[in-house]
C-alpha positions in Angstrom: -19.3 11.6 19.1 -18.7 8.3 20.6 -21.4 6.4 22.0 -19.7 6.6 25.3 -19.6 10.4 25.3 -23.2 10.3 23.9 -24.2 8.3 26.9 -22.0 10.6 29.1 -23.7 13.5 27.9 -27.4 12.1 28.4 -26.3 11.6 31.8 -25.3 15.1 32.1 -28.4 16.4 30.2 -30.7 14.7 32.9 -28.8 16.2 35.8 -26.8 13.0 36.2 -27.7 9.5 35.9 -31.1 8.7 38.0 -32.2 12.3 37.7 -35.7 12.9 36.5 -35.0 16.5 35.2 -33.5 16.4 31.7 -32.2 19.4 29.9 -34.3 19.5 26.5 -31.8 21.4 24.8 -28.9 19.4 26.0 -31.0 16.3 24.6 -31.4 18.0 21.4 -27.8 18.5 20.8 -26.8 15.0 21.8 -29.6 13.5 19.5 -28.1 15.9 16.5 -24.5 14.7 17.5 -25.5 11.1 17.4 -27.6 11.5 14.1 -24.5 12.9 12.4 -22.5 9.9 13.6 -24.8 7.5 12.3 -25.0 9.3 9.0 -21.4 9.5 8.8 -20.9 5.7 9.7 -23.7 4.8 7.1 -22.1 7.0 4.2 -25.0 9.6 4.4 -23.2 12.9 4.6 -24.1 16.4 3.5 -22.4 16.4 -0.2 -20.7 20.0 0.8 -19.0 18.4 3.8 -18.2 15.3 1.8 -16.5 17.6 -0.9 -14.7 19.5 1.9 -13.3 16.5 3.4 -12.1 15.0 -0.1 -10.4 18.5 -0.8 -8.7 18.2 2.6 -7.4 14.9 2.1 -6.6 15.8 -1.4 -4.5 18.7 -0.2 -2.9 16.6 2.6 -1.9 13.9 -0.2 -0.5 16.7 -2.7 1.6 18.0 0.1 2.9 14.8 0.8 3.3 13.0 -2.6 3.4 15.9 -4.8 1.4 16.8 -8.1 -0.9 13.9 -9.1 -0.2 14.5 -12.4 3.5 14.1 -12.1 3.1 11.2 -9.7 1.1 9.5 -12.6 3.6 10.4 -15.4 6.5 8.9 -13.1 4.5 5.9 -12.1 3.2 5.1 -15.7 6.7 5.4 -17.0 8.0 2.7 -14.2 5.1 0.5 -15.2 5.6 0.9 -19.1 9.3 -0.3 -18.2 7.8 -3.2 -16.4 5.5 -4.1 -19.3 7.4 -3.2 -22.4 11.0 -3.6 -22.0 12.4 -5.9 -24.7 13.9 -8.1 -21.7 10.9 -7.9 -19.4 9.3 -11.1 -18.2 6.4 -9.3 -16.7 3.9 -11.2 -18.6 5.2 -14.6 -17.3 4.7 -13.4 -13.6 1.8 -14.8 -11.5 -0.7 -12.1 -10.6 0.5 -11.5 -7.1 4.0 -11.0 -8.2 2.7 -8.4 -10.9 0.4 -6.6 -8.2 3.5 -6.3 -6.0 5.7 -4.7 -8.6 2.7 -2.2 -9.6 2.4 -1.2 -6.1 5.9 -0.8 -5.5 6.2 1.1 -8.8 3.4 3.4 -7.2 5.4 3.9 -4.0 8.6 4.6 -5.9 6.9 7.1 -8.2 5.5 8.8 -4.7 9.0 9.1 -3.3 10.3 10.8 -6.7 7.7 13.3 -7.0 6.9 13.9 -3.3 8.6 13.7 0.2 11.5 11.0 0.0 11.9 11.4 3.6 8.3 10.0 4.4 9.3 6.5 5.5 5.6 5.0 4.9 6.4 4.7 1.3 9.6 2.7 2.1 7.9 0.5 4.4 5.1 -0.1 2.1 7.9 -1.1 -0.5 9.4 -3.5 1.9 5.8 -5.1 2.7 4.9 -5.8 -0.7 8.3 -7.2 -1.6 7.8 -9.3 1.4 4.6 -10.5 0.1 6.0 -11.6 -3.0 9.0 -13.1 -1.2 6.4 -15.2 1.1 4.7 -16.5 -2.0 7.9 -17.6 -3.6 8.8 -19.5 -0.5 5.3 -21.0 -0.4 5.7 -22.2 -3.9 9.0 -23.6 -3.6 7.9 -25.7 -0.4 4.9 -26.7 -3.0 7.1 -27.5 -5.7 9.2 -30.8 -6.5 12.7 -30.2 -5.9 14.8 -29.6 -9.1 17.0 -32.3 -10.4 20.6 -31.4 -10.5 22.0 -31.9 -13.9 24.7 -34.6 -14.2 28.1 -33.3 -14.5 30.6 -35.1 -17.0 33.9 -36.0 -15.3 36.8 -33.4 -15.5 38.1 -32.8 -18.6 35.5 -34.8 -20.8 34.6 -32.7 -23.6 36.3 -29.6 -22.2 39.5 -27.9 -23.3 42.3 -27.8 -20.6 42.6 -24.2 -20.2 43.1 -21.4 -17.7 41.7 -17.8 -18.0 43.7 -15.1 -16.0 42.7 -11.3 -16.5 42.1 -10.7 -20.1 44.6 -13.4 -21.2 43.5 -17.1 -22.4 46.2 -19.7 -21.5 45.8 -23.0 -23.3 
């Protein structure tokens, strides 16, 4: 119950604002609702209610994203490729780029094991890629401009050749 609803309830329980004849039962109900709201906001909830809420959330997530163990297996497979593929430079990335890739891997796994039509995962992938891209731009602005390598004049140190299709003409 919101504070406004509680205040409205108190007004109704007393017979309206300014009335001096409160309804004791209604005041008790409002006080109980407010106590529950404060406990919920403070994290002090009945363990049974909390367990029920957690079960509800897990069931909703399972319906949306698929079985958690399947999701975990796919996600870890993607992350293992990021980390351990022989050509991977994951270890050379900054923490923000690694985190973006990790979260993107999680979103990809959700798409593959759950509802691929749920657009939140796709939007999240774009968002994390955008964050990484923005960091690249900030780094590029702060970094000194790369020096262009001097090119030798045409023909110096090069063969005069032409490549066409699968044939080499010299």
